[in-house]
Each structure stands twice: as structure tokens, then as C-alpha cells.
N, C-alpha and C positions, 0 to 999 in steps of 0.2 A: 527223588526229585532234588534239583539242584536248589542252590539258595544264592541270594544276592546280597552283597555287602555294598550298602548305599552310604556315601559319605558327603556331608554338607560341604562344599567348597567355596560357596559364594553366599553373601549375606542375603537375608530376605529384607533387609531395610529398603524402603521405596518401591517394594513389590506389590502388586495388587493382593487384596486380601485373600482371594482364592487360592493363590500360589502360597501365600503363608500358611493356611490352613492344609493345604496338600503336604507341605514339607512337615508339618507337626503332626499329620496322621501317618507319615512314614516314620515316626518316632525320632525326629531330629530336632534338636533344640539349639545346640550352639555351633558355631563354626568348627569344622573338623571332627564333629560328633559322628557316629557310624551307628548303622543298624543292620541287623542280619534278619532278612525276611525270605519266606518261601518264593520261589519263582512261580508266578501266576499272572494271568491275563490282567487281573485287577492291579496288582502292584506294578505291572509293566505300564499300564496306563496312567498311573499316578507319576511314575518315573518320566514318562514322555512329556507330561505337563510341566514338569519343573527340571527338564535335562539340561538346561542351562546353568542350573545351581548346584547340581549333584554329580558325583562321580560314581559309577556303578561297576562292580567287579563280580563275576560269577565265581562261586566257590564250589568245590565238591562237598558232597555230603558225607564225608568220611566218619564224622562222628556216630552216625547211624550204625555202621559196621562194627564199631568198637563196642556199642552198647548191646549188640545182639549176640556177643560171643559170652 
């Protein structure tokens, strides 16, 4: 399963409380902080809610292959 690197690129100052909580639930606190999460419909829905505040990059799950060896 692919993973997503989510980076907070815009501040949550002046944003509605629901958007602040969504950003926090994605594991983001400060500007330019990032979180690596699994690609799932739940995470995609949260990203869609705050897509104007975050940058999303899809990363390969290469670490799993290295652990299997």
C-alpha cells in the first residue's frame, strides 16, 4: 500500500475550528511540518477538507521491501 507525505504549507490561523482539528488529526502542528500516513479513503477525505492548507506527495512503500529481507 502506498503512503502519503502530507506537509502543512499554510497556517491555520483564522481558519474554522473544524479545519484546525482536521490538520491536527493528520499529525501536523507547525508550518512545514510533515506526516507520513497510509493512503486510505479516510485520510484522503481529511486531506480533501484542508487541501488548500497542505501539500500531498505520494511515496512508494520501499521500506517494507527492505524489512522483508
